[in-house]
Structure formats: structure tokens, C-alpha cells
All heavy atoms as an XYZ file, in Angstrom:
964
protein
N      -4.487     17.150     -1.473
C      -3.811     16.184     -0.471
C      -4.610     16.003      0.746
O      -4.816     14.836      1.246
C      -2.473     16.858     -0.164
C      -1.647     16.009      0.679
S      -1.141     14.269      0.298
C       0.131     14.737     -0.856
N      -5.163     17.037      1.232
C      -6.035     16.916      2.485
C      -7.167     15.969      2.244
O      -7.369     15.214      3.132
C      -6.499     18.292      2.974
C      -7.398     18.273      4.089
C      -8.749     18.297      4.350
C      -6.937     18.107      5.553
N      -9.086     18.184      5.594
C      -7.861     18.119      6.378
C      -5.652     18.049      5.934
C      -7.831     17.994      7.705
C      -5.302     17.920      7.411
C      -6.471     17.842      8.214
N      -7.793     16.058      1.137
C      -8.888     15.264      0.830
C      -8.564     13.688      0.953
O      -9.285     12.997      1.493
C      -9.480     15.465     -0.490
C     -10.579     14.624     -1.010
N     -11.939     14.661     -0.521
C     -10.528     13.449     -1.786
C     -12.604     13.632     -1.103
N     -11.810     12.990     -1.846
N      -7.342     13.436      0.493
C      -6.895     11.997      0.579
C      -6.642     11.538      1.921
O      -6.714     10.469      2.266
C      -5.568     11.858     -0.268
N      -6.365     12.441      2.859
C      -6.126     12.041      4.362
C      -7.442     11.833      5.100
O      -7.331     11.111      6.174
C      -5.318     13.207      5.030
C      -3.839     13.493      4.656
C      -3.274     14.526      5.472
C      -3.029     12.098      4.788
N      -8.471     12.387      4.642
C      -9.765     12.316      5.309
C     -10.860     11.664      4.681
O     -12.009     11.558      5.216
C     -10.182     13.761      6.026
C      -9.121     14.237      6.896
C     -10.369     14.646      4.848
N     -10.696     11.251      3.449
C     -11.833     10.580      2.717
C     -11.672      9.044      2.785
O     -10.679      8.509      2.333
C     -11.761     11.013      1.234
C     -12.862     10.341      0.426
O     -13.950     10.367      0.846
O     -12.502      9.620     -0.519
N     -12.625      8.377      3.512
C     -12.476      6.975      3.506
C     -12.362      6.206      2.233
O     -11.511      5.200      2.264
C     -13.786      6.480      4.203
C     -14.160      7.692      4.980
C     -13.837      8.888      4.120
N     -12.830      6.571      1.169
C     -12.589      5.919     -0.103
C     -11.084      6.043     -0.542
O     -10.527      5.074     -0.977
C     -13.600      6.332     -1.129
C     -15.009      5.966     -0.894
C     -15.907      6.562     -1.971
C     -17.342      6.230     -1.705
N     -18.285      6.768     -2.551
N     -10.655      7.239     -0.373
C      -9.290      7.466     -0.727
C      -8.214      6.788      0.131
O      -7.303      6.026     -0.275
C      -8.846      9.095     -0.641
N      -8.486      6.811      1.413
C      -7.669      6.076      2.394
C      -7.616      4.660      2.124
O      -6.504      3.881      2.172
C      -8.144      6.324      3.842
C      -8.077      7.750      4.235
C      -7.360      5.450      4.842
C      -8.826      8.173      5.580
N      -8.639      4.049      1.801
C      -8.700      2.526      1.419
C      -7.757      2.186      0.294
O      -7.121      1.198      0.267
C     -10.056      2.119      1.127
C     -10.250      0.675      0.838
C     -11.656      0.211      0.623
C     -11.682     -1.270      0.523
N     -12.882     -1.861      1.286
N      -7.568      3.162     -0.682
C      -6.774      2.962     -1.831
C      -5.267      2.984     -1.450
O      -4.455      2.271     -2.124
C      -6.988      4.088     -2.863
C      -8.419      4.061     -3.374
C      -8.581      2.796     -4.287
O      -7.659      2.463     -5.097
O      -9.741      2.269     -4.229
N      -4.830      3.726     -0.364
C      -3.445      3.776     -0.198
C      -3.101      3.208      1.171
O      -1.739      3.037      1.461
C      -2.829      5.247     -0.301
C      -3.384      6.138      0.622
C      -2.816      6.298      1.912
C      -4.375      6.981      0.345
C      -3.314      7.252      2.899
C      -4.908      7.957      1.187
C      -4.376      7.967      2.483
O      -4.895      8.946      3.414
N      -3.970      2.824      2.100
C      -3.629      2.418      3.369
C      -3.982      0.992      3.610
O      -4.941      0.535      4.345
C      -4.251      3.212      4.535
C      -3.644      3.045      5.915
S      -4.328      4.175      7.125
C      -3.139      5.476      6.998
N      -3.442      0.148      2.757
C      -3.606     -1.323      2.935
C      -4.914     -1.902      2.859
O      -5.239     -2.865      3.433
C      -2.907     -1.879      4.227
C      -1.577     -1.170      4.500
C      -1.448     -0.138      5.514
C      -0.511     -1.325      3.703
C      -0.261      0.572      5.737
C       0.708     -0.689      3.938
C       0.927      0.204      4.870
N      -5.849     -1.119      2.044
C      -7.159     -1.597      1.903
C      -8.051     -1.353      3.162
O      -9.160     -1.868      3.219
N      -7.597     -0.684      4.100
C      -8.376     -0.511      5.375
C      -9.707      0.308      5.132
O      -9.817      1.309      4.416
C      -7.499      0.261      6.371
N     -10.713     -0.057      5.773
C     -11.901      0.723      5.841
C     -11.768      1.581      7.170
O     -11.660      1.183      8.278
C     -13.078     -0.228      6.039
C     -13.335     -1.108      4.713
O     -13.454     -0.538      3.638
N     -13.349     -2.358      4.919
N     -11.958      2.991      6.916
C     -11.727      3.870      7.885
C     -13.145      4.618      8.287
O     -13.604      4.984      7.354
C     -10.593      4.893      7.577
C     -10.523      5.874      8.704
C      -9.282      4.186      7.370
N     -13.346      4.737      9.499
C     -14.576      5.347      9.935
C     -14.180      6.436     11.016
O     -13.477      6.025     11.899
C     -15.576      4.279     10.635
O     -15.741      3.302      9.793
C     -16.888      4.946     10.926
N     -14.650      7.664     10.728
C     -14.422      8.785     11.685
C     -15.263      9.902     11.166
O     -15.694     10.060     10.059
C     -12.936      9.211     11.693
O     -12.758     10.324     12.645
N     -15.556     10.840     12.160
C     -16.212     12.148     11.911
C     -15.212     13.093     11.593
O     -15.580     14.380     11.299
C     -17.211     12.306     13.145
C     -18.332     11.470     13.262
C     -19.304     11.856     14.342
O     -19.131     12.997     14.799
O     -19.951     11.000     14.820
N     -13.953     12.820     11.951
C     -12.911     13.777     11.551
C     -12.972     15.135     12.442
O     -12.624     16.189     11.896
C     -12.721     14.221     10.022
C     -12.593     12.869      9.288
C     -13.536     12.277      8.542
C     -11.478     11.982      9.282
N     -13.120     11.193      7.973
C     -11.826     10.802      8.398
C     -10.250     11.912      9.914
C     -10.959      9.874      8.153
C      -9.334     10.901      9.621
C      -9.707      9.905      8.825
N     -13.456     14.998     13.584
C     -13.556     16.256     14.453
C     -12.743     15.823     15.712
O     -12.892     14.613     16.246
C     -14.946     16.647     14.826
O     -15.746     15.511     15.375
C     -15.715     17.152     13.540
N     -12.135     16.842     16.432
C     -11.403     16.545     17.683
C     -12.420     15.836     18.648
O     -13.450     16.218     18.929
C     -10.895     17.908     18.191
C     -10.802     18.542     16.840
C     -11.886     18.159     16.075
N     -11.935     14.740     19.245
C     -12.702     14.069     20.303
C     -13.477     12.899     19.696
O     -13.883     12.002     20.455
N     -13.585     12.862     18.217
C     -14.351     11.790     17.731
C     -13.469     10.474     17.458
O     -12.266     10.642     17.494
C     -15.010     12.099     16.428
O     -14.019     12.346     15.311
N     -14.101      9.362     17.478
C     -13.277      8.126     17.299
C     -12.781      7.947     15.880
O     -13.381      8.659     14.919
C     -14.133      6.959     17.732
O     -15.207      6.783     16.862
N     -11.854      7.240     15.723
C     -11.343      6.668     14.348
C     -11.092      5.206     14.531
O     -10.491      4.771     15.483
C     -10.127      7.485     13.871
C      -9.649      7.098     12.458
C      -8.966      7.439     14.841
C      -8.743      8.042     11.779
N     -11.635      4.510     13.462
C     -11.411      2.995     13.452
C     -10.939      2.648     12.135
O     -11.397      3.089     11.061
C     -12.744      2.292     13.692
C     -12.635      0.793     13.509
C     -13.293      2.635     15.137
N      -9.927      1.792     12.076
C      -9.362      1.165     10.813
C      -9.644     -0.319     10.873
O      -9.284     -0.970     11.915
C      -7.860      1.342     10.741
C      -7.287      2.689     10.644
C      -6.957      3.505      9.701
C      -6.922      3.578     11.859
N      -6.498      4.746     10.032
C      -6.573      4.684     11.430
C      -7.082      3.423     13.243
C      -6.121      5.806     12.217
C      -6.749      4.362     14.055
C      -6.303      5.603     13.510
N     -10.204     -0.925      9.832
C     -10.542     -2.284      9.733
C     -10.128     -2.859      8.444
O     -10.235     -2.129      7.373
C     -12.055     -2.534      9.936
C     -12.564     -2.262     11.252
C     -14.137     -2.465     11.374
O     -14.953     -1.672     10.843
O     -14.525     -3.460     11.858
N      -9.478     -3.986      8.532
C      -9.139     -4.644      7.367
C      -8.309     -5.843      7.555
O      -8.342     -6.476      8.557
N      -7.368     -6.136      6.485
C      -6.539     -7.260      6.627
C      -5.054     -6.783      6.116
O      -5.036     -6.196      5.155
C      -7.058     -8.454      5.798
C      -6.294     -9.683      6.004
C      -6.882    -10.917      5.322
O      -8.032    -11.191      5.450
O      -6.207    -11.438      4.447
N      -4.075     -7.211      6.898
C      -2.663     -6.865      6.515
C      -1.791     -8.122      6.774
O      -1.824     -8.713      7.752
C      -2.255     -5.677      7.295
C      -0.903     -5.205      6.773
S      -0.592     -3.641      7.633
C       1.218     -3.368      7.228
N      -1.176     -8.494      5.636
C      -0.176     -9.724      5.814
C      -1.048    -10.953      6.293
O      -0.507    -11.677      7.061
C       0.914     -9.450      6.687
C       1.752     -8.280      6.262
O       1.965     -8.118      5.024
O       2.507     -7.554      7.029
N      -2.232    -11.059      5.771
C      -3.105    -12.223      6.055
C      -3.694    -12.115      7.516
O      -4.331    -13.109      7.864
N      -3.619    -11.110      8.207
C      -4.172    -10.945      9.580
C      -5.248     -9.904      9.500
O      -5.034     -8.810      9.108
C      -3.027    -10.636     10.566
C      -2.083    -11.621     10.747
C      -0.988    -11.122     11.783
C      -0.038    -12.265     12.032
N       0.982    -11.776     13.032
N      -6.416    -10.186     10.112
C      -7.513     -9.222     10.227
C      -7.042     -8.287     11.361
O      -6.456     -8.559     12.284
C      -8.845     -9.998     10.633
N      -7.542     -6.976     11.130
C      -7.183     -5.903     12.192
C      -8.384     -5.137     12.465
O      -9.118     -4.824     11.527
C      -5.909     -5.208     11.875
C      -5.956     -4.321     10.795
C      -6.433     -3.001     10.726
C      -5.511     -4.801      9.420
C      -6.519     -2.176      9.668
C      -5.580     -4.018      8.273
C      -6.047     -2.735      8.350
N      -8.457     -4.527     13.462
C      -9.374     -3.374     13.945
C      -8.716     -2.485     14.847
O      -8.838     -2.749     16.047
C     -10.713     -4.021     14.426
C     -11.767     -2.919     14.581
C     -13.048     -3.478     15.084
N     -14.197     -2.561     15.053
C     -14.419     -1.640     15.911
N     -13.586     -1.379     16.955
N     -15.423     -0.837     15.748
N      -7.952     -1.570     14.332
C      -7.242     -0.665     15.099
C      -8.278      0.501     15.416
O      -9.218      0.801     14.710
C      -6.149     -0.092     14.284
C      -5.060     -1.094     14.096
O      -5.290     -2.273     14.278
O      -3.996     -0.633     13.489
N      -7.865      1.317     16.587
C      -8.801      2.464     16.864
C      -7.952      3.440     17.577
O      -6.928      3.291     18.020
C      -9.971      1.938     17.711
C      -9.504      1.267     19.037
N      -9.158     -0.006     19.139
C      -9.388      1.759     20.273
C      -8.905     -0.362     20.292
N      -8.921      0.803     21.120
N      -8.629      4.745     17.735
C      -8.127      5.760     18.411
C      -9.027      6.904     18.398
O     -10.150      6.763     18.267
N      -8.469      8.106     18.647
C      -9.432      9.348     18.789
C      -8.680     10.423     17.936
O      -7.493     10.546     17.960
C      -9.408      9.798     20.288
O      -9.996      8.695     21.035
C     -10.282     10.958     20.401
N      -9.512     11.201     17.290
C      -8.994     12.355     16.589
C      -8.678     13.373     17.662
O      -9.481     13.749     18.544
C     -10.142     12.948     15.645
C     -10.471     11.906     14.576
C      -9.554     14.182     14.953
C      -9.422     11.430     13.561
N      -7.361     13.933     17.619
C      -6.951     14.843     18.635
C      -6.886     16.201     18.110
O      -7.161     17.159     18.865
C      -5.489     14.523     19.021
C      -5.363     13.102     19.734
C      -3.903     12.669     19.874
C      -6.170     12.978     20.967
N      -6.504     16.342     16.857
C      -6.397     17.787     16.219
C      -6.758     17.690     14.757
O      -6.318     16.787     14.067
C      -5.032     18.174     16.446
C      -4.713     19.638     15.843
C      -3.427     20.166     16.158
N      -3.011     21.446     15.517
C      -1.879     21.767     15.138
N      -0.744     21.114     15.605
N      -1.714     22.922     14.486
N      -7.412     18.624     14.297
C      -7.831     18.887     12.826
C      -7.617     20.314     12.535
O      -8.404     21.161     12.993
C      -9.193     18.382     12.498
C      -9.577     18.606     11.082
C      -9.384     16.845     12.850
N      -6.676     20.642     11.782
C      -6.442     21.925     11.278
C      -6.499     21.709      9.762
O      -5.501     21.441      9.033
C      -4.960     22.539     11.683
C      -4.778     23.934     11.264
O      -5.640     24.525     10.565
O      -3.614     24.368     11.497
N      -7.710     21.932      9.109
C      -7.975     21.637      7.788
C      -6.943     22.164      6.892
O      -6.490     23.295      6.984
C      -9.411     22.151      7.529
O      -9.668     21.723      6.126
N      -6.486     21.245      6.014
C      -5.448     21.561      5.002
C      -4.046     21.550      5.600
O      -3.060     21.795      4.766
C      -5.782     22.770      4.193
C      -7.103     22.808      3.472
C      -7.244     21.753      2.326
O      -6.287     21.490      1.734
O      -8.370     21.376      2.213
N      -3.959     21.463      6.929
C      -2.551     21.546      7.544
C      -2.068     20.393      8.349
O      -0.964     19.851      8.279
C      -2.425     22.869      8.296
C      -2.634     24.034      7.456
N      -1.751     24.579      6.553
C      -3.768     24.883      7.347
C      -2.289     25.587      5.905
N      -3.410     25.877      6.345
N      -2.957     20.123      9.443
C      -2.464     19.112     10.372
C      -3.699     18.111     10.708
O      -4.816     18.508     10.929
C      -2.019     19.743     11.788
C      -1.663     18.711     12.792
C      -0.885     20.709     11.423
N      -3.371     16.819     10.789
C      -4.296     15.919     11.241
C      -3.508     15.089     12.328
O      -2.386     14.518     12.079
C      -4.692     14.878     10.157
C      -5.633     13.645     10.492
C      -6.924     14.189     11.184
C      -5.772     12.810      9.410
N      -4.069     14.955     13.464
C      -3.429     14.260     14.661
C      -4.396     13.347     15.298
O      -5.592     13.708     15.490
C      -2.823     15.277     15.560
C      -2.103     14.644     16.701
C      -1.466     15.592     17.656
O      -2.299     16.405     18.307
N      -0.229     15.703     17.779
N      -4.004     12.174     15.571
C      -4.939     11.236     16.263
C      -4.122     10.198     17.035
O      -2.947      9.940     16.859
C      -5.736     10.376     15.247
C      -5.044      9.829     13.993
C      -4.309      8.506     14.217
C      -4.875     10.310     12.852
C      -3.669      7.896     13.190
C      -4.121      9.779     11.776
C      -3.473      8.428     12.025
O      -2.826      7.966     10.952
N      -4.711      9.593     18.068
C      -4.132      8.508     18.754
C      -4.557      7.233     18.021
O      -5.414      7.161     17.197
C      -4.731      8.431     20.222
O      -6.134      8.157     20.260
N      -3.650      6.191     18.222
C      -3.735      4.972     17.532
C      -3.468      3.810     18.388
O      -2.443      3.883     19.138
C      -2.908      5.035     16.403
C      -2.804      3.544     15.644
N      -1.717      2.781     15.852
C      -3.662      3.011     14.772
C      -2.038      1.662     15.185
N      -3.069      1.817     14.426
N      -4.286      2.815     18.430
C      -3.898      1.556     19.163
C      -4.192      0.338     18.259
O      -5.246      0.326     17.584
C      -4.749      1.309     20.532
C      -4.449      0.094     21.162
C      -3.368     -0.200     21.867
C      -5.407     -1.001     21.038
C      -3.077     -1.407     22.494
C      -5.129     -2.246     21.647
C      -4.039     -2.414     22.376
N      -3.308     -0.678     18.281
C      -3.532     -1.885     17.414
C      -3.592     -3.005     18.358
O      -2.538     -3.233     18.979
C      -2.477     -2.000     16.357
O      -2.671     -3.308     15.723
N      -4.763     -3.803     18.418
C      -4.633     -5.040     19.166
C      -3.591     -6.039     18.705
O      -3.144     -6.799     19.512
C      -6.037     -5.601     19.014
C      -6.890     -4.389     18.710
C      -6.003     -3.421     17.944
N      -3.177     -5.953     17.408
C      -2.213     -6.890     16.984
C      -0.804     -6.643     17.680
O       0.063     -7.467     17.565
C      -2.051     -6.766     15.480
C      -3.278     -7.189     14.647
C      -2.975     -6.820     13.153
C      -3.498     -8.688     14.878
N      -0.718     -5.462     18.414
C       0.578     -5.365     19.131
C       0.676     -6.275     20.256
O       1.906     -6.412     20.725
C       0.621     -3.880     19.676
O      -0.399     -3.763     20.680
N      -0.326     -6.850     20.641
C      -0.260     -7.768     21.833
C      -0.309     -7.162     23.098
O      -0.152     -7.837     24.220
N      -0.356     -5.835     23.142
C      -0.231     -5.059     24.362
C      -1.742     -4.839     24.775
O      -2.660     -4.855     24.092
C       0.362     -3.679     24.137
C       1.762     -3.813     23.606
S       2.954     -4.505     24.704
C       3.142     -3.119     25.728
N      -1.933     -4.642     26.133
C      -3.319     -4.260     26.726
C      -3.802     -3.016     26.045
O      -2.940     -2.092     25.795
C      -3.140     -4.120     28.157
C      -1.787     -4.776     28.433
C      -0.940     -4.641     27.196
N      -5.117     -2.802     25.882
C      -5.635     -1.584     25.452
C      -5.777     -0.548     26.575
O      -6.634     -0.438     27.264
C      -7.113     -1.903     24.844
C      -7.706     -0.618     24.104
O      -7.133      0.533     24.260
O      -8.713     -0.817     23.585
N      -4.614      0.092     26.742
C      -4.336      1.069     27.867
C      -3.797      2.296     27.275
O      -2.973      2.105     26.376
C      -3.558      0.445     28.916
N      -3.930      3.488     27.958
C      -3.519      4.692     27.370
C      -1.892      4.670     27.129
O      -1.507      5.216     26.032
C      -3.728      5.743     28.450
C      -5.071      5.063     29.120
C      -4.936      3.576     29.086
N      -1.186      4.001     27.882
C       0.210      4.050     27.775
C       0.632      3.210     26.505
O       1.858      3.310     26.211
C       0.957      3.461     29.042
C       0.711      2.081     29.336
C      -0.471      1.851     30.361
O      -1.314      2.840     30.416
O      -0.699      0.836     30.867
N      -0.274      2.502     25.937
C       0.079      1.692     24.720
C      -0.372      2.226     23.335
O      -0.357      1.663     22.400
C      -0.463      0.229     24.850
C       0.258     -0.471     26.069
O       1.427     -0.239     26.290
N      -0.463     -1.150     26.777
N      -0.966      3.476     23.393
C      -1.370      4.180     22.289
C      -0.193      5.142     21.655
O       0.569      5.527     22.501
C      -2.484      5.132     22.668
C      -3.826      4.447     22.770
C      -4.094      3.551     23.853
C      -4.960      4.828     21.827
C      -5.354      2.859     23.851
C      -6.144      4.102     21.909
C      -6.436      3.216     22.965
O      -7.597      2.654     23.014
N      -0.344      5.293     20.448
C       0.657      6.174     19.627
C      -0.104      7.421     19.391
O      -1.228      7.457     19.186
C       1.117      5.590     18.380
C       1.741      4.236     18.510
N       2.983      4.069     19.052
C       1.192      2.992     18.197
C       3.303      2.798     19.022
N       2.247      2.019     18.560
N       0.617      8.434     19.252
C       0.058      9.711     18.737
C       0.644      9.893     17.400
O       1.919      9.989     17.284
C       0.330     10.978     19.596
O      -0.335     10.733     20.849
C      -0.281     12.221     18.974
N      -0.137     10.026     16.282
C       0.249     10.198     14.921
C      -0.059     11.549     14.463
O      -1.157     11.985     14.774
C      -0.359      9.129     14.112
C       0.018      9.314     12.593
C       0.030      7.785     14.463
N       0.937     12.297     13.974
C       0.751     13.677     13.559
C       1.100     13.663     12.042
O       2.359     13.390     11.694
C       1.511     14.685     14.376
O       1.150     14.480     15.672
C       1.237     16.167     13.897
N       0.202     14.209     11.203
C       0.494     14.276      9.760
C       0.361     15.800      9.440
O      -0.703     16.335      9.669
C      -0.384     13.522      8.878
C      -0.371     11.976      9.248
C      -0.102     13.662      7.472
C      -1.312     11.130      8.628
N       1.405     16.392      8.898
C       1.337     17.794      8.678
C       1.660     18.008      7.228
O       2.343     17.319      6.515
C       2.539     18.587      9.401
O       2.379     18.368     10.781
N       0.947     19.028      6.626
C       1.049     19.422      5.114
C       1.582     20.705      5.124
O       1.122     21.633      5.835
C      -0.339     19.179      4.436
C      -1.013     17.957      4.584
C      -2.326     18.136      3.959
C      -0.204     16.853      4.022
N       2.606     21.034      4.205
C       3.111     22.328      3.916
C       3.427     22.475      2.419
O       3.816     21.540      1.806
C       4.553     22.488      4.624
C       4.524     22.426      6.091
C       5.892     22.511      6.674
O       6.712     23.391      6.202
O       6.230     21.826      7.558
N       3.037     23.647      1.902
C       3.384     23.877      0.435
C       4.853     23.725      0.212
O       5.602     24.092      0.990
C       2.901     25.395      0.311
C       1.971     25.715      1.521
C       2.439     24.813      2.598
N       5.170     23.145     -0.931
C       6.496     22.969     -1.274
C       6.638     23.037     -2.739
O       6.425     22.053     -3.433
C       7.088     21.690     -0.772
N       6.907     24.347     -3.231
C       6.976     24.480     -4.689
C       5.636     24.256     -5.387
O       4.579     24.837     -4.885
N       5.626     23.405     -6.357
C       4.402     23.069     -7.015
C       3.574     21.822     -6.343
O       2.581     21.367     -6.807
C       4.553     22.605     -8.433
C       5.131     23.733     -9.248
O       4.893     24.888     -8.881
O       5.650     23.514    -10.359
N       4.147     21.468     -5.195
C       3.604     20.230     -4.507
C       3.382     20.495     -2.998
O       3.206     21.639     -2.511
N       3.339     19.425     -2.367
C       3.026     19.524     -0.909
C       3.960     18.625     -0.151
O       4.244     17.472     -0.493
C       1.556     18.979     -0.589
O       0.649     19.787     -1.227
C       1.321     18.958      0.851
N       4.592     19.188      0.907
C       5.498     18.299      1.757
C       4.577     17.721      2.957
O       3.840     18.313      3.592
C       6.572     19.177      2.391
C       7.525     18.595      3.473
C       8.330     17.445      2.757
C       8.342     19.630      4.224
N       4.597     16.346      2.899
C       3.900     15.591      3.963
C       4.908     15.117      4.987
O       5.944     14.530      4.567
C       3.284     14.457      3.390
C       2.453     13.687      4.460
C       2.287     14.843      2.221
N       4.764     15.546      6.248
C       5.548     15.160      7.400
C       4.708     14.315      8.269
O       3.545     14.534      8.617
C       5.971     16.382      8.214
O       6.786     17.173      7.339
N       5.233     13.186      8.795
C       4.548     12.209      9.669
C       5.415     11.964     10.877
O       6.642     11.596     10.654
C       4.143     11.003      8.882
C       3.267      9.998      9.682
C       2.311      9.355      8.690
C       4.073      9.007     10.406
N       4.962     11.988     12.049
C       5.556     11.443     13.243
C       4.689     10.735     13.949
O       3.398     10.781     13.905
C       6.099     12.816     14.025
O       4.906     13.485     14.594
N       5.250      9.828     14.822
C       4.629      8.857     15.743
C       5.373      8.794     16.970
O       6.601      8.452     16.894
C       4.381      7.466     15.056
C       3.827      6.364     16.038
C       3.854      5.077     15.445
O       3.455      4.921     14.162
N       4.107      4.062     16.193
N       4.764      8.929     18.103
C       5.388      8.718     19.399
C       5.235      7.444     19.895
O       4.449      6.606     19.310
C       5.089      9.878     20.326
C       3.674      9.699     20.943
O       2.927      8.804     20.553
O       3.186     10.651     21.806
N       5.802      7.242     21.181
C       5.586      5.958     21.988
C       5.948      4.634     21.243
O       5.296      3.695     21.222
C       4.219      5.940     22.468
C       4.075      5.066     23.713
O       5.025      4.739     24.310
N       2.948      4.553     23.939
N       7.141      4.779     20.508
C       7.607      3.561     19.875
C       8.754      3.015     20.765
O       9.676      3.604     21.243
C       8.339      3.856     18.493
C       8.871      2.601     17.837
C       7.232      4.562     17.544
N       8.542      1.671     21.125
C       9.355      1.098     22.156
C      10.717      0.681     21.659
O      11.712      1.502     21.462
N      10.898     -0.561     21.256
C      12.037     -1.176     20.807
C      12.582     -0.754     19.461
O      11.714     -0.218     18.684
C      11.974     -2.711     20.926
O      11.048     -3.120     19.803
N      13.750     -1.052     19.032
C      14.454     -0.739     17.714
C      13.459     -1.573     16.745
O      13.227     -1.218     15.625
C      15.833     -1.099     17.661
C      16.645     -0.122     18.505
O      16.255      1.007     18.636
O      17.798     -0.485     18.799
N      13.106     -2.799     17.144
C      12.321     -3.605     16.152
C      10.973     -2.974     15.841
O      10.587     -2.974     14.683
C      12.142     -5.125     16.899
C      11.306     -5.965     15.946
C      11.123     -7.407     16.571
O      11.994     -7.711     17.412
O      10.048     -7.943     16.191
N      10.280     -2.476     17.022
C       9.047     -1.737     16.711
C       9.285     -0.464     15.830
O       8.399     -0.238     14.954
C       8.393     -1.329     18.078
C       7.944     -2.418     18.887
C       7.438     -1.955     20.268
O       6.503     -0.980     20.367
O       7.874     -2.430     21.292
N      10.372      0.194     16.102
C      10.659      1.434     15.269
C      10.810      1.046     13.921
O      10.272      1.724     12.931
C      11.960      2.088     15.785
C      12.249      3.340     15.030
C      13.455      4.050     15.528
N      13.390      4.396     16.985
C      12.691      5.481     17.553
N      12.107      6.295     16.629
N      12.586      5.610     18.748
N      11.529      0.037     13.477
C      11.754     -0.470     12.174
C      10.529     -0.930     11.549
O      10.267     -0.526     10.328
C      12.827     -1.695     12.114
O      14.017     -1.171     12.801
C      13.140     -2.116     10.800
N       9.727     -1.694     12.257
C       8.392     -2.159     11.652
C       7.608     -0.964     11.420
O       6.936     -0.731     10.333
C       7.676     -3.024     12.619
C       6.318     -3.504     12.179
C       5.666     -4.496     12.959
O       6.040     -4.638     14.157
N       4.483     -4.993     12.482
N       7.424      0.059     12.219
C       6.597      1.282     12.170
C       7.119      2.100     11.009
O       6.298      2.511     10.214
C       6.648      2.061     13.499
O       5.790      3.204     13.330
N       8.367      2.257     10.886
C       8.892      3.059      9.770
C       8.607      2.444      8.468
O       8.262      3.126      7.450
C      10.413      3.239      9.919
C      10.835      4.275     11.028
C      12.374      4.291     11.301
O      13.128      3.407     10.695
O      12.781      5.085     12.009
N       8.691      1.158      8.371
C       8.359      0.407      7.083
C       6.794      0.549      6.754
O       6.466      0.848      5.653
N       6.085      0.419      7.807
C       4.557      0.548      7.509
C       4.210      1.991      7.055
O       3.528      2.184      6.097
C       3.745      0.232      8.881
O       4.046     -1.164      9.182
C       2.322      0.442      8.669
N       4.715      3.041      7.751
C       4.505      4.413      7.336
C       5.090      4.802      5.975
O       4.476      5.515      5.246
C       5.024      5.433      8.496
C       4.088      5.399      9.626
C       4.512      5.148     10.927
C       2.721      5.580      9.664
N       3.436      5.183     11.799
C       2.317      5.410     11.083
C       1.754      5.978      8.856
C       1.037      5.736     11.491
C       0.429      6.088      9.174
C       0.054      5.940     10.541
N       6.365      4.152      5.637
C       6.950      4.491      4.306
C       6.021      3.928      3.243
O       5.776      4.649      2.145
C       8.276      3.906      4.259
C       9.322      4.831      5.032
S       9.391      6.560      4.434
C       9.905      6.303      2.788
N       5.511      2.789      3.512
C       4.592      2.121      2.468
C       3.313      2.925      2.397
O       2.810      3.160      1.278
C       4.284      0.689      2.834
N       2.659      3.380      3.465
C       1.606      4.214      3.424
C       1.815      5.564      2.715
O       1.014      6.005      1.780
C       1.012      4.471      4.783
C      -0.314      5.332      4.876
S      -0.230      7.053      4.525
C       0.381      7.759      6.054
N       2.931      6.209      3.046
C       3.210      7.478      2.354
C       3.478      7.293      0.917
O       3.080      8.150      0.128
C       4.454      8.066      3.061
C       4.208      8.690      4.528
C       5.267      9.035      5.253
C       3.146      9.798      4.428
N       4.116      6.261      0.532
C       4.487      5.952     -0.976
C       3.059      5.725     -1.609
O       2.852      6.300     -2.704
C       5.374      4.691     -1.158
O       6.569      5.019     -0.539
C       5.480      4.406     -2.537
N       2.163      4.996     -1.019
C       0.856      4.789     -1.652
C       0.105      6.031     -1.732
O      -0.702      6.352     -2.613
N       0.127      6.916     -0.738
C      -0.493      8.231     -0.622
C       0.018      9.136     -1.795
O      -0.740      9.777     -2.613
C      -0.359      8.933      0.663
C      -0.750     10.390      0.812
C      -2.330     10.528      0.779
C      -0.360     11.010      2.150
N       1.282      9.153     -1.974
C       1.927      9.919     -3.035
C       1.316      9.373     -4.488
O       1.014     10.172     -5.287
C       3.470      9.851     -3.100
C       4.090     10.647     -4.210
C       5.545     10.445     -3.959
C       6.440     11.349     -4.872
N       6.489     10.925     -6.142
N       1.333      7.991     -4.707
C       0.884      7.430     -5.945
C      -0.552      7.800     -6.085
O      -1.001      8.148     -7.181
C       1.184      5.970     -5.858
O       2.524      5.705     -5.656
C       0.642      5.262     -7.034
N      -1.453      7.735     -5.021
C      -2.780      7.981     -5.131
C      -3.073      9.379     -5.513
O      -3.797      9.758     -6.504
C      -3.434      7.703     -3.735
C      -4.909      8.086     -3.843
C      -5.880      7.208     -4.393
C      -5.319      9.293     -3.311
C      -7.255      7.690     -4.453
C      -6.705      9.733     -3.448
C      -7.616      8.855     -3.979
O      -8.898      9.268     -4.074
N      -2.436     10.363     -4.741
C      -2.588     11.800     -5.134
C      -2.190     12.217     -6.514
O      -2.869     12.896     -7.204
C      -1.947     12.665     -4.043
C      -1.960     14.077     -4.430
C      -2.601     12.359     -2.683
N      -1.034     11.669     -6.913
C      -0.464     12.025     -8.210
C      -1.432     11.363     -9.431
O      -1.602     11.975    -10.449
C       0.924     11.398     -8.488
C       1.953     12.231     -7.612
C       3.333     11.666     -7.620
O       3.622     10.542     -8.183
O       4.228     12.436     -7.217
N      -1.931     10.112     -9.135
C      -2.940      9.671    -10.195
C      -4.178     10.439    -10.208
O      -4.863     10.459    -11.290
C      -3.175      8.148     -9.741
N      -4.583     10.889     -9.048
C      -5.950     11.696     -9.097
C      -5.741     13.054     -9.695
O      -6.746     13.724     -9.825
C      -6.298     11.760     -7.556
N      -4.505     13.527     -9.753
C      -4.376     14.907    -10.295
C      -4.467     15.030    -11.770
O      -4.364     14.306    -12.456
C      -2.892     15.354     -9.912
O      -2.770     15.492     -8.530
């Protein structure tokens, strides 16, 4: 599961075809580039925490939000992995979600990503 979170080839398979670039170390940049719903995107952020096999945390900003590229418009995304029986429990949280509409859109995007992640990992097993 951890490999799927930090391998750019794997990420491209389940995260909307995005090309991801990062060194995966705290303080390094992370960039997602691709196309979603017919719109090109180039999102970016910073790796905040890497606890191999357990936690990946990064900041995230999307210019498609229409907001200025300013610290108050970044999200912090935390993905945690925990053993669960024969599998892995994946928990994801995102802060700094404004309106109910933004929350609904964000939840839909993350559910699609997590479903794709699950499908990818199960097929690779």
C-alpha cells in the first residue's frame, strides 16, 4: 500500500492520470499535473511528514480553485495506514475546506481516488 502512495507510476494509475513529481521527503515539493474533466491542472504543495509505511502528509494548492496562491488557501492532506486483519485501513483527512459545496466536491474527489487506490492495490497483489 505504501508503495502505491509514493510511486509516481502507481499514482498515475489511480489518481486521475496525474503525473506526480516529488522527492517524498519533508520540505520537498510535490507537483501534480494532468487533466481532469477536460481541464488541465498543475497543483502543487510541500511534503510535510513522511512516516514510511504509516503516514504521508502534504500541503496542497490547486489553481483551479480560483483562489490566490497564498498560505491560507492551501489544504493539508494526511493519509494514514493501519493494519486491519489481512488488509490495510486507509484514512484520509483534509483541512481548510470552506463551503458545503467545496466539502461535497472534495469528498467526491477523494472517494474516487481512494476507490482507484483500492482497485490498483488489489490488482497488483
